[in-house]
N, C-alpha and C positions, 0 to 999 in steps of 0.2 A: 623514788621520783627523780633521783639522779644517781650517778655512780658514787656519791659520797654519803649516801644514807642507807640504812638497813633497818628492817622491822624485826622485832622479837615479841613473842607472846609467852608470858609466864606470870604466875602469881595473880591471876585474874585481870591482867592488863595487856594491852597491845601498845608497844612503845616504838617510836622512831628514834634512831641513834645516828650521831655523826661519827663516821668511821675514822675521821682524822684525829679527833681528840677524845673519843669514847664518851661524849656527853649525850644526855637525853635531849633531843630536839623538842619533842612533845609527846604527851600521852594521847594516843588516838582513841583507845577504848579502855574503860575501867568496869569492874563488876561483872566480868565475863567468866564462864566456867571453862571455856576452851576455845581455841582458834583452829578452825578446820583448814582454811586455805586463805592465802593472800596473793593477789595478782596485781602487778603494776603494768599499765599499758600507756606509755607516754606520760601525760599529766594526770591520768586517772588511776585510782587505787580502789580495789574492791576486796573486802574481807568478809569471810563467812565465819561467824562465831556462834557459840552456844550461850544463850542467856536464858536461864531457867524459865520456862520449860521449852523454849523455842530456839530454832536455828535462825539467825538474823544475818542479812546482808547489809553491810555498811559501805557507802560509796563516798569517796572524797575526790574533789577536783583541786589539784594542787596548782593549777594555772601556770603562769610563766614567772610569777614573783612569789618567793617563799612566804612572804608576809600576807599574801592574798589567797589563801586556800579556803575552800568551802567544803564543809562536811555536814553530816547529819547532826542535828542538835541532840544534846544528851537525852531529852525527853522522847526523841524519835519522831516528833511531830513538827512540821513546819508551820509557821504562821502565814496566813494568807495576806 
């Protein structure tokens, strides 16, 4: 989402890291079997991951403020 963040996928999780100090910024996904691909485009991030037995696309809008990002809820369903 900026030049100071990097994503990594292992141990059933997708994490965002701060490259300056090596700390975890946030866990984006947990309970996954694998990450197929992650793409950033401006403020948007899309990750294709495997969650038994399906491949799932997760989309996050990181907006302009780090504290105001929007992502898919853990249940995968949005309230109306």
